[in-house]
TORLOPA-173856 format. One record per residue (C-alpha): residue in three letters; x negated, y negated, z negated. Coordinates in nm, 2 decimals. Layout:
(pt 'ala',(X,Y,Z))
...
REM end
This chain:
(pt 'met',(-4.11,-3.64,-8.59))
(pt 'gly',(-3.91,-3.81,-8.33))
(pt 'ser',(-3.78,-3.60,-8.03))
(pt 'leu',(-4.04,-3.37,-7.87))
(pt 'pro',(-3.98,-3.11,-7.60))
(pt 'thr',(-3.93,-2.75,-7.73))
(pt 'ala',(-4.13,-2.58,-7.47))
(pt 'gly',(-4.46,-2.64,-7.28))
(pt 'trp',(-4.77,-2.83,-7.38))
(pt 'arg',(-4.82,-3.20,-7.39))
(pt 'gln',(-5.07,-3.43,-7.54))
(pt 'leu',(-4.97,-3.55,-7.89))
(pt 'asp',(-5.07,-3.88,-8.06))
(pt 'val',(-5.16,-3.76,-8.40))
(pt 'gly',(-5.22,-3.95,-8.73))
(pt 'val',(-5.43,-3.79,-9.00))
(pt 'val',(-5.40,-3.95,-9.35))
(pt 'gly',(-5.73,-3.88,-9.52))
(pt 'gly',(-6.08,-3.90,-9.39))
(pt 'gly',(-6.27,-3.64,-9.60))
(pt 'ile',(-6.39,-3.30,-9.50))
(pt 'gly',(-6.04,-3.18,-9.44))
(pt 'gly',(-5.93,-3.48,-9.23))
(pt 'met',(-6.24,-3.47,-9.01))
(pt 'ser',(-6.20,-3.10,-8.96))
(pt 'val',(-5.84,-3.15,-8.84))
(pt 'ala',(-5.96,-3.43,-8.61))
(pt 'ile',(-6.22,-3.21,-8.45))
(pt 'ala',(-5.98,-2.92,-8.39))
(pt 'leu',(-5.71,-3.15,-8.25))
(pt 'arg',(-5.94,-3.35,-8.02))
(pt 'arg',(-6.07,-3.03,-7.87))
(pt 'ala',(-5.72,-2.91,-7.81))
(pt 'gly',(-5.66,-3.22,-7.60))
(pt 'his',(-5.48,-3.45,-7.84))
(pt 'lys',(-5.54,-3.81,-7.94))
(pt 'val',(-5.63,-3.86,-8.31))
(pt 'ser',(-5.63,-4.15,-8.55))
(pt 'ile',(-5.77,-4.10,-8.90))
(pt 'tyr',(-5.67,-4.33,-9.18))
(pt 'glu',(-5.90,-4.34,-9.49))
(pt 'arg',(-5.80,-4.52,-9.80))
(pt 'asn',(-6.14,-4.63,-9.90))
(pt 'asp',(-6.39,-4.87,-9.72))
(pt 'phe',(-6.60,-4.57,-9.63))
(pt 'ala',(-6.48,-4.21,-9.57))
(pt 'gly',(-6.73,-4.04,-9.80))
(pt 'glu',(-6.75,-3.74,-10.02))
(pt 'val',(-6.86,-3.68,-10.37))
(pt 'gly',(-7.22,-3.59,-10.44))
(pt 'ala',(-7.19,-3.22,-10.50))
(pt 'ser',(-7.24,-2.90,-10.31))
(pt 'val',(-6.99,-2.71,-10.10))
(pt 'ser',(-6.99,-2.34,-9.99))
(pt 'cys',(-6.92,-2.25,-9.63))
(pt 'ala',(-6.91,-1.88,-9.58))
(pt 'ala',(-6.89,-1.70,-9.25))
(pt 'asn',(-6.52,-1.77,-9.20))
(pt 'gly',(-6.60,-2.14,-9.22))
(pt 'thr',(-6.93,-2.14,-9.04))
(pt 'arg',(-6.78,-1.97,-8.74))
(pt 'trp',(-6.55,-2.27,-8.69))
(pt 'leu',(-6.85,-2.51,-8.72))
(pt 'his',(-7.01,-2.33,-8.42))
(pt 'glu',(-6.68,-2.30,-8.24))
(pt 'trp',(-6.63,-2.68,-8.27))
(pt 'gly',(-6.98,-2.76,-8.15))
(pt 'val',(-7.09,-2.91,-8.48))
(pt 'asp',(-7.46,-2.97,-8.52))
(pt 'val',(-7.50,-2.76,-8.83))
(pt 'gln',(-7.86,-2.86,-8.89))
(pt 'lys',(-7.75,-3.21,-8.95))
(pt 'gly',(-7.59,-3.08,-9.27))
(pt 'asp',(-7.94,-2.97,-9.39))
(pt 'pro',(-7.79,-2.64,-9.53))
(pt 'val',(-7.94,-2.37,-9.75))
(pt 'val',(-7.86,-2.02,-9.60))
(pt 'leu',(-7.74,-1.81,-9.89))
(pt 'lys',(-7.95,-1.50,-9.95))
(pt 'lys',(-7.85,-1.37,-10.30))
(pt 'leu',(-7.60,-1.40,-10.58))
(pt 'ile',(-7.79,-1.39,-10.92))
(pt 'asn',(-7.63,-1.34,-11.25))
(pt 'arg',(-7.86,-1.44,-11.54))
(pt 'asp',(-7.86,-1.38,-11.91))
(pt 'trp',(-7.73,-1.67,-12.10))
(pt 'lys',(-8.01,-1.70,-12.35))
(pt 'thr',(-8.32,-1.56,-12.17))
(pt 'gly',(-8.24,-1.64,-11.81))
(pt 'glu',(-8.35,-1.29,-11.70))
(pt 'pro',(-8.15,-1.15,-11.40))
(pt 'val',(-7.86,-0.93,-11.52))
(pt 'ser',(-7.76,-0.84,-11.17))
(pt 'val',(-7.87,-0.94,-10.82))
(pt 'tyr',(-7.65,-0.90,-10.51))
(pt 'asp',(-7.85,-0.91,-10.19))
(pt 'leu',(-7.70,-1.09,-9.89))
(pt 'asp',(-7.98,-1.02,-9.64))
(pt 'asp',(-7.74,-0.83,-9.41))
(pt 'tyr',(-7.47,-1.09,-9.45))
(pt 'glu',(-7.49,-1.23,-9.09))
(pt 'glu',(-7.51,-0.88,-8.94))
(pt 'arg',(-7.20,-0.78,-9.12))
(pt 'trp',(-6.99,-1.09,-9.08))
(pt 'gly',(-7.13,-1.26,-8.76))
(pt 'tyr',(-7.23,-1.58,-8.92))
(pt 'val',(-7.45,-1.70,-9.21))
(pt 'tyr',(-7.32,-1.83,-9.54))
(pt 'asn',(-7.42,-2.20,-9.56))
(pt 'met',(-7.45,-2.41,-9.87))
(pt 'phe',(-7.41,-2.79,-9.79))
(pt 'his',(-7.43,-3.11,-9.98))
(pt 'arg',(-7.07,-3.25,-9.94))
(pt 'gln',(-7.20,-3.59,-9.82))
(pt 'tyr',(-7.41,-3.42,-9.55))
(pt 'met',(-7.13,-3.19,-9.44))
(pt 'his',(-6.89,-3.48,-9.42))
(pt 'ser',(-7.13,-3.68,-9.22))
(pt 'met',(-7.19,-3.40,-8.96))
(pt 'leu',(-6.81,-3.35,-8.92))
(pt 'lys',(-6.75,-3.72,-8.89))
(pt 'asp',(-7.01,-3.75,-8.62))
(pt 'thr',(-6.85,-3.46,-8.43))
(pt 'ala',(-6.50,-3.61,-8.46))
(pt 'leu',(-6.59,-3.96,-8.36))
(pt 'glu',(-6.88,-3.93,-8.11))
(pt 'glu',(-6.84,-3.96,-7.74))
(pt 'ala',(-7.01,-3.62,-7.68))
(pt 'gly',(-6.80,-3.31,-7.71))
(pt 'glu',(-6.46,-3.19,-7.58))
(pt 'gly',(-6.16,-3.42,-7.58))
(pt 'thr',(-6.10,-3.78,-7.67))
(pt 'pro',(-6.31,-3.91,-7.97))
(pt 'ala',(-6.10,-3.96,-8.28))
(pt 'lys',(-6.06,-4.32,-8.42))
(pt 'leu',(-6.13,-4.39,-8.78))
(pt 'phe',(-5.96,-4.67,-8.97))
(pt 'val',(-6.09,-4.75,-9.32))
(pt 'asn',(-5.91,-4.93,-9.61))
(pt 'tyr',(-5.58,-4.78,-9.49))
(pt 'lys',(-5.41,-4.65,-9.81))
(pt 'cys',(-5.09,-4.47,-9.73))
(pt 'lys',(-4.79,-4.65,-9.89))
(pt 'glu',(-4.47,-4.53,-9.72))
(pt 'met',(-4.36,-4.27,-9.45))
(pt 'asp',(-4.06,-4.26,-9.23))
(pt 'ile',(-4.05,-3.89,-9.14))
(pt 'ala',(-3.78,-3.92,-8.88))
(pt 'ala',(-3.95,-4.20,-8.69))
(pt 'gly',(-4.30,-4.06,-8.74))
(pt 'lys',(-4.41,-4.39,-8.90))
(pt 'val',(-4.67,-4.44,-9.17))
(pt 'ser',(-4.71,-4.77,-9.35))
(pt 'phe',(-5.02,-4.88,-9.54))
(pt 'glu',(-5.10,-5.11,-9.84))
(pt 'asn',(-5.29,-5.35,-9.61))
(pt 'gly',(-4.97,-5.44,-9.43))
(pt 'his',(-5.04,-5.23,-9.12))
(pt 'ser',(-4.82,-4.95,-8.99))
(pt 'ala',(-4.86,-4.69,-8.71))
(pt 'thr',(-4.62,-4.45,-8.53))
(pt 'his',(-4.73,-4.11,-8.42))
(pt 'asp',(-4.59,-3.79,-8.27))
(pt 'leu',(-4.73,-3.60,-8.56))
(pt 'ile',(-4.86,-3.71,-8.90))
(pt 'ile',(-5.09,-3.48,-9.10))
(pt 'gly',(-5.16,-3.53,-9.47))
(pt 'ala',(-5.53,-3.44,-9.55))
(pt 'asp',(-5.56,-3.67,-9.85))
(pt 'gly',(-5.67,-3.42,-10.12))
(pt 'ile',(-5.54,-3.30,-10.46))
(pt 'gly',(-5.39,-3.64,-10.54))
(pt 'ser',(-5.22,-3.65,-10.21))
(pt 'ala',(-4.99,-3.96,-10.14))
(pt 'val',(-4.84,-3.78,-9.84))
(pt 'arg',(-4.73,-3.48,-10.04))
(pt 'gly',(-4.54,-3.71,-10.28))
(pt 'leu',(-4.38,-3.91,-10.00))
(pt 'ile',(-4.24,-3.60,-9.84))
(pt 'gly',(-4.09,-3.48,-10.17))
(pt 'val',(-4.35,-3.22,-10.27))
(pt 'lys',(-4.44,-3.28,-10.63))
(pt 'pro',(-4.63,-2.98,-10.78))
(pt 'ala',(-4.65,-2.93,-11.15))
(pt 'lys',(-5.00,-3.01,-11.26))
(pt 'arg',(-5.17,-2.96,-11.60))
(pt 'pro',(-5.53,-2.96,-11.72))
(pt 'ala',(-5.72,-2.63,-11.72))
(pt 'asp',(-5.84,-2.48,-12.04))
(pt 'ser',(-6.19,-2.53,-11.92))
(pt 'ser',(-6.38,-2.86,-11.86))
(pt 'cys',(-6.68,-2.91,-11.63))
(pt 'leu',(-6.95,-3.16,-11.59))
(pt 'his',(-7.15,-3.17,-11.26))
(pt 'ala',(-7.51,-3.28,-11.24))
(pt 'asn',(-7.77,-3.30,-10.96))
(pt 'val',(-8.14,-3.21,-11.01))
(pt 'leu',(-8.41,-3.29,-10.75))
(pt 'thr',(-8.62,-2.98,-10.69))
(pt 'glu',(-8.93,-3.21,-10.67))
(pt 'asp',(-8.86,-3.35,-11.02))
(pt 'ala',(-8.82,-3.00,-11.16))
(pt 'val',(-9.15,-2.88,-11.00))
(pt 'lys',(-9.34,-3.18,-11.13))
(pt 'ala',(-9.21,-3.11,-11.48))
(pt 'gly',(-9.35,-2.76,-11.45))
(pt 'leu',(-9.01,-2.59,-11.44))
(pt 'val',(-8.89,-2.29,-11.24))
(pt 'asp',(-8.83,-2.37,-10.87))
(pt 'tyr',(-8.48,-2.22,-10.83))
(pt 'ser',(-8.47,-2.34,-10.47))
(pt 'gln',(-8.70,-2.05,-10.37))
(pt 'asp',(-8.42,-1.81,-10.45))
(pt 'ala',(-8.18,-1.95,-10.19))
(pt 'ala',(-7.90,-1.81,-10.42))
(pt 'leu',(-7.59,-1.90,-10.60))
(pt 'glu',(-7.70,-1.84,-10.96))
(pt 'tyr',(-7.48,-1.80,-11.27))
(pt 'trp',(-7.54,-1.81,-11.64))
(pt 'gly',(-7.27,-1.68,-11.87))
(pt 'gly',(-6.90,-1.64,-11.80))
(pt 'gln',(-6.90,-1.30,-11.95))
(pt 'glu',(-6.68,-1.16,-12.24))
(pt 'gly',(-6.40,-1.40,-12.15))
(pt 'lys',(-6.59,-1.71,-12.26))
(pt 'trp',(-6.56,-2.04,-12.09))
(pt 'asp',(-6.93,-2.13,-12.12))
(pt 'lys',(-7.09,-2.09,-11.78))
(pt 'ile',(-7.35,-2.27,-11.56))
(pt 'val',(-7.33,-2.23,-11.18))
(pt 'leu',(-7.63,-2.35,-10.97))
(pt 'ser',(-7.58,-2.41,-10.60))
(pt 'pro',(-7.88,-2.53,-10.39))
(pt 'cys',(-7.83,-2.76,-10.10))
(pt 'asn',(-8.01,-3.02,-9.88))
(pt 'gly',(-8.25,-2.76,-9.76))
(pt 'gly',(-8.32,-2.67,-10.12))
(pt 'lys',(-8.43,-3.02,-10.21))
(pt 'leu',(-8.13,-3.07,-10.43))
(pt 'leu',(-7.99,-2.84,-10.70))
(pt 'ser',(-7.62,-2.89,-10.77))
(pt 'tyr',(-7.51,-2.77,-11.12))
(pt 'tyr',(-7.16,-2.70,-11.25))
(pt 'cys',(-7.15,-2.68,-11.62))
(pt 'phe',(-6.83,-2.53,-11.77))
(pt 'phe',(-6.72,-2.52,-12.13))
(pt 'pro',(-6.39,-2.51,-12.34))
(pt 'arg',(-6.19,-2.83,-12.30))
(pt 'asp',(-6.19,-2.88,-12.67))
(pt 'lys',(-6.56,-2.96,-12.65))
(pt 'gly',(-6.49,-3.23,-12.39))
(pt 'asp',(-6.17,-3.34,-12.22))
(pt 'tyr',(-6.22,-3.54,-11.90))
(pt 'thr',(-5.86,-3.53,-11.78))
(pt 'asn',(-5.84,-3.91,-11.76))
(pt 'gln',(-6.19,-3.98,-11.63))
(pt 'ala',(-6.22,-4.01,-11.25))
(pt 'trp',(-6.53,-3.92,-11.04))
(pt 'gly',(-6.75,-4.21,-10.95))
(pt 'val',(-6.73,-4.40,-11.28))
(pt 'glu',(-7.04,-4.45,-11.50))
(pt 'asp',(-7.25,-4.14,-11.54))
(pt 'arg',(-7.20,-3.94,-11.86))
(pt 'pro',(-7.51,-3.93,-12.09))
(pt 'val',(-7.74,-3.62,-12.06))
(pt 'glu',(-7.69,-3.55,-12.43))
(pt 'glu',(-7.32,-3.50,-12.36))
(pt 'leu',(-7.41,-3.25,-12.08))
(pt 'leu',(-7.64,-3.05,-12.31))
(pt 'ala',(-7.43,-3.06,-12.63))
(pt 'pro',(-7.21,-2.75,-12.56))
(pt 'tyr',(-7.51,-2.52,-12.50))
(pt 'pro',(-7.73,-2.48,-12.80))
(pt 'glu',(-7.84,-2.13,-12.71))
(pt 'leu',(-7.87,-2.17,-12.33))
(pt 'asp',(-8.18,-2.04,-12.15))
(pt 'ala',(-8.45,-2.30,-12.20))
(pt 'gln',(-8.55,-2.32,-11.84))
(pt 'val',(-8.21,-2.41,-11.70))
(pt 'lys',(-8.15,-2.63,-12.01))
(pt 'ala',(-8.47,-2.82,-11.91))
(pt 'his',(-8.34,-2.86,-11.56))
(pt 'leu',(-8.02,-3.02,-11.70))
(pt 'ala',(-8.22,-3.25,-11.92))
(pt 'ile',(-8.35,-3.42,-11.60))
(pt 'gly',(-8.01,-3.41,-11.44))
(pt 'met',(-7.87,-3.72,-11.26))
(pt 'asp',(-7.53,-3.82,-11.13))
(pt 'ile',(-7.36,-3.66,-11.43))
(pt 'gln',(-6.99,-3.67,-11.36))
(pt 'pro',(-6.67,-3.50,-11.47))
(pt 'trp',(-6.55,-3.23,-11.24))
(pt 'arg',(-6.19,-3.23,-11.33))
(pt 'leu',(-6.01,-2.90,-11.33))
(pt 'trp',(-5.64,-2.86,-11.28))
(pt 'met',(-5.38,-2.59,-11.28))
(pt 'gln',(-5.08,-2.64,-11.04))
REM end
């Protein structure tokens, strides 16, 4: 974008479109490398959805390299993978990860996406740390780009010119379309509803405390069937994040975005008449029930 020297290092003025986990990660890496970074987020707060996110050793190593305060993310350190019988909940197989850090150099962290985003945002924007703090601009929805001039224009009437513009605006990327990249996208054959369960609520109800396992736990998914439950603990085990998969013909959420009105718990339970009673009881006290839309592209 524009005319830059072909050899040697110089400080770049970089614009990052998108202020989520990806955008904040880009900003941290670039500020540490000595560049100036401006982050443009389309919403009034650069937040993340209320679900878990896995961060294996190859991601955790960068958190440490970047000087991120990992404990701000209140992670669960993964210790096991547990596959459970669909009807009884009994373990079918257990893969132990006690030697994970020894083998790979770093632990496997499970974060709540909002907590992970917050700790990355702090690292990108705060005065402490290497390089110049990044600047965050909210309510800056990308509208147009002039690639040759390195100029990006926003729906609020503002525009900015940078040496380099990076698109980090997710699966529905505006930047991708503006530079002519238009991937074919179609709904997956499977649908998914996501729900959160507070461990405290489950324990009060006399249910199994899955947080004690510090594990990714799976029900189903065998024999080529779409029915599957995936449990991911986060927030230090205080929150259980459930991903509930089923065939799309049992519920099509293609046109329903995240963040709208919660789906009823009856809708969450309907595809699973034979599911293990314990995990089904967990889902029955679920909250924040939202479509987790799945795409093939």
